C-alpha positions as CSV (number, residue, x, y, z in Angstrom):
1,M,190.2,70.9,-6.4
2,L,191.2,67.2,-6.6
3,G,191.1,67.4,-10.5
4,K,193.7,70.1,-10.7
5,V,195.9,68.3,-8.3
6,N,195.9,65.2,-10.3
7,R,196.5,66.8,-13.4
8,F,199.8,68.4,-11.6
9,L,200.8,64.7,-10.5
10,A,200.6,63.7,-14.1
11,F,202.9,66.4,-15.2
12,L,205.2,65.8,-12.3
13,L,205.4,62.2,-12.5
14,A,205.5,62.2,-16.6
15,P,209.8,61.8,-17.0
16,A,209.8,59.2,-14.4
17,L,206.7,57.3,-15.7
18,G,208.3,57.7,-19.3
19,F,211.7,56.4,-17.9
20,L,210.2,53.5,-16.0
21,L,208.0,52.5,-19.2
22,A,211.2,52.5,-21.2
23,F,212.8,50.0,-19.0
24,T,209.7,47.8,-19.5
25,Q,210.3,47.4,-23.2
26,S,214.1,46.8,-22.4
27,S,216.4,46.3,-19.7
28,P,218.4,48.9,-18.3
29,A,221.6,47.3,-19.5
30,E,220.6,47.4,-23.2
31,Q,219.4,51.1,-22.9
32,I,222.9,51.8,-21.9
33,A,224.8,49.9,-24.4
34,A,222.6,51.1,-27.3
35,K,223.8,54.5,-26.2
36,G,227.2,53.3,-25.7
37,L,227.1,54.5,-22.0
38,T,228.1,52.6,-18.8
39,I,226.2,53.4,-15.9
40,P,225.9,51.2,-12.5
41,L,222.9,49.6,-11.8
42,E,223.1,51.3,-8.1
43,T,223.0,54.4,-9.4
44,T,220.1,54.3,-11.5
45,E,218.0,52.7,-8.4
46,Q,219.2,55.5,-6.3
47,Q,217.8,58.0,-8.8
48,I,214.4,56.1,-8.9
49,S,214.5,56.1,-4.9
50,E,215.1,60.3,-4.8
51,I,212.3,60.5,-7.3
52,Q,209.9,58.4,-5.2
53,D,211.0,60.6,-2.1
54,Q,210.6,63.9,-3.9
55,L,207.1,62.5,-5.5
56,E,206.0,61.8,-1.9
57,K,206.9,65.0,-0.2
58,T,205.3,66.6,-3.4
59,T,202.4,64.6,-2.3
60,A,202.2,66.1,1.2
61,V,202.6,69.4,0.5
62,L,199.8,69.3,-2.0
63,D,197.9,67.6,0.6
64,D,198.5,70.4,3.1
65,T,197.5,73.0,0.4
66,E,194.4,71.6,-0.1
67,V,193.4,71.6,3.5
68,A,194.4,75.1,3.5
69,L,192.6,76.1,0.8
70,D,189.5,74.2,2.2
71,D,190.1,76.2,5.3
72,I,190.1,79.7,3.1
73,Q,186.9,79.1,1.2
74,D,185.2,77.7,4.6
75,K,186.2,81.5,6.3
76,A,185.3,83.0,3.0
77,K,181.5,81.5,3.4
78,K,181.3,82.0,6.8
79,E,182.4,86.0,6.4
80,K,179.7,86.0,3.3
81,K,176.9,84.8,5.5
82,E,178.1,87.1,8.7
83,Y,178.1,90.1,6.1
84,E,175.3,89.4,4.7
85,E,173.6,89.1,8.2
86,Q,174.4,92.0,9.1
87,N,173.6,93.6,5.5
88,R,170.0,92.5,6.6
89,K,169.9,93.5,9.9
90,V,171.0,97.4,8.9
91,N,168.2,97.1,6.3
92,Q,165.4,96.5,8.8
93,L,166.8,99.3,11.3
94,L,166.6,101.7,8.1
95,T,163.2,100.4,7.0
96,A,161.9,100.7,10.9
97,S,163.9,104.0,11.2
98,K,162.1,105.8,8.0
99,S,158.3,104.0,9.4
100,Q,158.8,105.4,12.9
101,T,159.7,109.1,11.5
102,K,156.7,108.7,9.3
103,M,154.8,107.6,12.4
104,S,156.3,110.6,14.3
105,A,154.8,112.8,11.6
106,D,151.6,111.5,11.3
107,V,151.0,111.7,15.1
108,L,152.3,115.4,15.3
109,D,149.8,116.1,12.4
110,T,147.2,114.5,14.6
111,L,148.1,116.4,17.5
112,L,148.3,119.7,15.6
113,S,144.7,119.4,14.2
114,N,143.3,118.1,17.1
115,M,144.2,121.7,18.7
116,L,144.0,124.0,15.6
117,G,141.7,122.2,13.4
118,N,142.4,121.1,9.7
119,P,145.6,123.3,8.0
120,I,144.1,126.3,6.2
121,G,147.1,126.1,3.8
122,Q,149.6,123.0,2.7
123,S,152.3,122.8,-0.1
124,F,154.2,119.6,-1.2
125,G,157.0,120.5,-2.8
126,P,160.4,119.0,-3.8
127,N,162.3,120.9,-1.5
128,S,159.9,121.0,1.4
129,T,156.7,120.3,3.1
130,V,154.9,123.0,4.8
131,K,151.2,123.1,6.9
132,V,150.0,126.3,7.8
133,Y,147.4,126.6,10.5
134,S,145.6,129.4,11.9
135,L,146.0,130.5,15.6
136,E,143.2,131.7,17.9
137,E,143.2,132.2,21.3
138,A,141.8,134.5,23.9
139,G,143.1,137.9,22.8
140,Y,145.2,137.0,20.3
141,R,145.3,135.6,16.7
142,G,148.3,134.7,14.3
143,Y,149.7,132.3,11.9
144,M,151.8,129.1,12.2
145,A,153.7,127.1,9.9
146,K,155.0,123.4,10.5
147,V,157.9,122.7,7.8
148,R,159.6,119.4,6.8
149,L,162.5,120.1,4.6
150,N,163.1,117.8,2.1
151,N,166.2,119.7,1.1
152,P,168.4,121.5,3.7
153,K,169.1,124.3,1.1
154,A,165.6,125.2,0.9
155,L,165.6,127.4,4.1
156,K,167.9,130.5,3.9
157,M,168.7,133.8,5.7
158,V,168.1,136.8,3.5
159,L,169.4,140.0,3.9
160,A,167.8,143.0,2.9
161,N,168.6,143.8,-0.7
162,D,171.5,140.9,0.0
163,A,173.3,143.7,1.8
164,V,174.7,143.5,5.4
165,S,173.4,147.5,5.7
166,S,170.7,149.0,3.7
167,R,167.3,150.8,4.2
168,G,165.6,147.5,4.3
169,E,163.4,145.2,2.8
170,T,159.9,143.9,3.5
171,T,159.1,140.2,4.4
172,S,156.9,139.9,1.4
173,H,159.5,141.3,-1.2
174,A,162.2,139.2,0.3
175,G,159.9,136.2,-0.3
176,K,158.7,137.2,-3.8
177,R,162.0,137.8,-5.3
178,T,163.6,134.6,-3.9
179,G,160.8,132.4,-4.8
180,A,159.7,131.3,-1.5
181,I,156.7,129.6,-0.8
182,L,156.9,130.9,3.1
183,A,158.6,133.6,4.6
184,I,158.8,135.5,8.0
185,N,160.8,137.9,9.7
186,A,163.9,137.3,11.3
187,G,166.8,139.1,13.5
188,G,166.9,142.1,15.2
189,F,168.8,145.7,13.7
190,M,169.7,149.0,14.5
191,K,168.5,151.8,12.6
192,S,170.9,155.0,12.0
193,K,169.6,158.7,11.7
194,T,170.2,158.4,7.9
195,G,167.4,155.1,7.9
196,I,170.3,152.6,7.2
197,L,169.4,149.4,8.8
198,T,172.1,146.8,10.5
199,P,171.6,143.4,12.0
200,I,172.5,142.9,15.6
201,G,174.5,140.0,16.9
202,I,175.4,137.6,14.6
203,T,174.4,137.2,11.1
204,V,175.4,133.8,8.7
205,V,173.7,133.3,4.9
206,D,175.0,130.3,3.1
207,G,178.0,129.6,5.8
208,Q,179.6,132.9,5.3
209,I,179.5,135.1,8.8
210,K,178.3,138.6,7.6
211,T,178.0,140.2,11.1
212,F,179.6,139.0,14.9
213,S,179.2,140.1,18.1
214,N,179.3,137.5,21.2
215,D,176.6,140.0,23.0
216,S,175.7,137.7,26.0
217,R,172.2,139.4,25.9
218,N,171.4,137.8,22.4
219,S,170.2,134.5,21.4
220,F,171.5,132.7,18.1
221,V,168.8,131.4,16.1
222,G,170.5,129.4,13.2
223,F,170.2,126.3,10.8
224,N,172.9,123.7,10.1
225,N,173.9,122.1,6.9
226,K,171.1,118.9,7.7
227,G,168.7,121.8,8.3
228,R,168.1,121.3,11.6
229,L,167.7,124.3,14.1
230,V,170.6,125.4,16.1
231,G,170.4,128.0,18.6
232,G,171.4,129.5,21.9
233,K,174.8,131.0,22.8
234,I,177.5,131.3,20.2
235,T,180.8,132.7,21.7
236,S,183.3,132.3,18.7
237,K,183.5,132.3,14.9
238,A,185.0,128.8,15.4
239,Q,181.6,127.5,16.8
240,I,179.7,128.3,13.6
241,A,182.0,126.0,11.7
242,Q,182.4,123.1,13.8
243,K,178.4,123.1,14.3
244,G,178.0,123.4,10.2
245,I,175.7,126.1,10.6
246,L,174.6,127.4,7.2
247,Q,172.1,130.6,8.1
248,G,171.3,132.3,11.4
249,A,170.4,135.7,12.9
250,S,170.2,137.0,16.4
251,F,167.5,138.2,18.9
252,L,166.4,137.3,22.2
253,P,165.2,135.5,24.6
254,T,165.7,131.6,24.5
255,L,162.0,130.5,25.1
256,L,162.5,126.5,25.3
257,Q,165.8,124.3,25.8
258,D,165.3,120.6,25.4
259,G,161.6,121.3,26.3
260,K,161.9,123.4,29.4
261,R,160.9,127.0,30.1
262,M,164.2,129.7,30.1
263,P,164.0,132.6,32.3
264,I,162.5,135.8,30.8
265,P,164.4,138.7,31.2
266,R,162.8,141.3,33.6
267,D,162.5,143.8,30.7
268,W,160.6,141.6,28.7
269,A,158.3,139.7,31.3
270,N,154.4,139.5,31.3
271,A,154.3,142.1,28.2
272,R,151.8,141.4,25.7
273,Q,153.2,142.4,22.3
274,P,153.2,141.1,18.3
275,R,155.5,138.3,18.3
276,T,157.8,136.3,15.7
277,L,158.8,133.0,17.2
278,I,160.7,129.9,15.9
279,G,161.2,126.2,17.3
280,H,161.5,122.8,16.5
281,F,159.6,119.5,17.3
282,D,161.5,116.1,18.5
283,N,161.5,114.7,15.1
284,G,163.0,117.9,13.4
285,D,160.3,119.7,11.9
286,L,160.5,123.1,12.3
287,L,158.0,125.6,13.6
288,F,157.5,129.3,12.6
289,I,154.6,131.2,14.5
290,V,153.5,135.1,13.8
291,I,150.8,136.5,16.5
292,D,149.5,140.0,15.8
293,G,149.1,142.4,18.3
294,R,148.5,145.8,19.1
295,R,145.4,145.8,17.0
296,K,142.1,146.4,19.2
297,G,139.2,144.2,18.4
298,W,141.3,141.9,16.3
299,S,144.6,140.8,18.4
300,N,146.3,142.1,21.6
301,G,149.5,140.5,21.0
302,V,150.6,137.6,23.4
303,T,153.3,137.6,26.3
304,L,156.3,135.2,26.0
305,E,155.2,133.2,29.4
306,E,152.0,132.8,27.6
307,A,154.0,131.6,24.4
308,Q,156.2,129.2,26.2
309,R,153.1,127.2,27.6
310,K,151.8,127.0,24.3
311,L,155.1,126.0,22.5
312,Q,154.8,123.1,25.3
313,E,151.3,122.4,24.5
314,F,152.6,121.8,20.7
315,H,155.6,119.6,22.2
316,V,157.9,121.9,20.9
317,V,161.6,120.8,22.2
318,D,163.8,124.2,21.7
319,A,162.4,127.3,20.6
320,F,163.1,130.9,20.4
321,N,162.0,134.6,20.0
322,L,162.8,136.6,17.1
323,D,162.3,140.3,16.4
324,G,158.9,141.4,17.0
325,G,156.6,144.4,17.2
326,G,155.7,145.8,14.4
327,S,158.6,143.8,12.3
328,S,156.6,140.6,12.8
329,A,155.3,139.2,9.2
330,F,153.8,135.8,7.9
331,Y,154.4,135.3,4.4
332,Y,152.6,132.5,2.7
333,K,151.9,131.8,-1.2
334,G,152.5,135.1,-2.4
335,K,150.7,137.4,0.4
336,I,151.3,138.2,3.7
337,M,148.5,136.5,5.9
338,N,148.8,138.3,9.2
339,R,147.8,141.9,10.0
340,P,151.4,144.0,11.2
341,S,150.7,146.4,13.8
342,D,151.9,149.3,11.9
343,G,149.1,148.9,9.3
344,R,151.5,147.8,6.9
345,E,154.6,146.1,6.6
346,R,157.9,147.1,8.0
347,L,161.2,147.4,6.3
348,V,163.6,144.7,8.1
349,S,167.0,143.7,7.9
350,S,167.1,140.1,7.4
351,N,164.0,137.5,6.9
352,I,163.9,133.6,7.1
353,V,162.6,132.0,3.6
354,V,161.5,128.5,2.7
355,L,161.8,127.1,-1.1
356,P,159.2,125.0,-2.3
């Protein structure tokens, strides 16, 4: 910085120094006489004095500028240091968050293995990680899948034959035609006298609202653009957009909300039936369960009250009941794992599929 100031002063002083140097070689009078000019001596001294005053002012300005630049450099260094420290702390938090997520997943896997044994099937794809467990309690049997989505778009709601109204589609067919690793039946539906199936309540596919009804009896079960389970009461189409919901269907009732058991409707209380259940753990992993029923010697089914208690044992946060009975179907790796109560798969109006 001082070097730059010295060069600037040299350029500024050059004319004055040259003028003074000339006077050291010859007197001012001789210089003036040589040019045939007549300038009073006091005028020359006044000019030199003015130049000296100007130089002093310029030097003072340069000194102030140098001080200001030093302050700016100090502030820049301080801000850079603070930014680097903040960036370091953010990276530490991100690392800790990733470590905590992995740790919670490991703890959850250990918990489920202690309760259910080792997974009977596992798949580790680019879009999802799926672990399948066999469920067997006194009086019922079924299957459960714990799903971690690596890509939110790996989970889709699939309408039968991609149409709102149709003659239906089996869960295994929906799984195979979409290339899914896992599929379960989804929302409830109405069947016309001519055999045409239409979903009840609200149905959302890839962010598009296919059916809408704000029937207070139904619970909406959906997934947002981050692959998170979003469920409960939806009363307007605007809510679907606000919540970023991409996929969803409807049935009833809500089983758990924030880990607490919700009331079971009187008509549904203590009824042992085949069930299809969905929920999520506190780390965001999803849970898909299908319980067989109405098959003597194999599985009698489960009550919703029993299901609530079991879900709480699994440390599930929110959970919902999907269409059950003869519709309940659990598809994994190309085949139906459970034993549907009708003796074969039922045609349904919607299914949830998970891509590998």
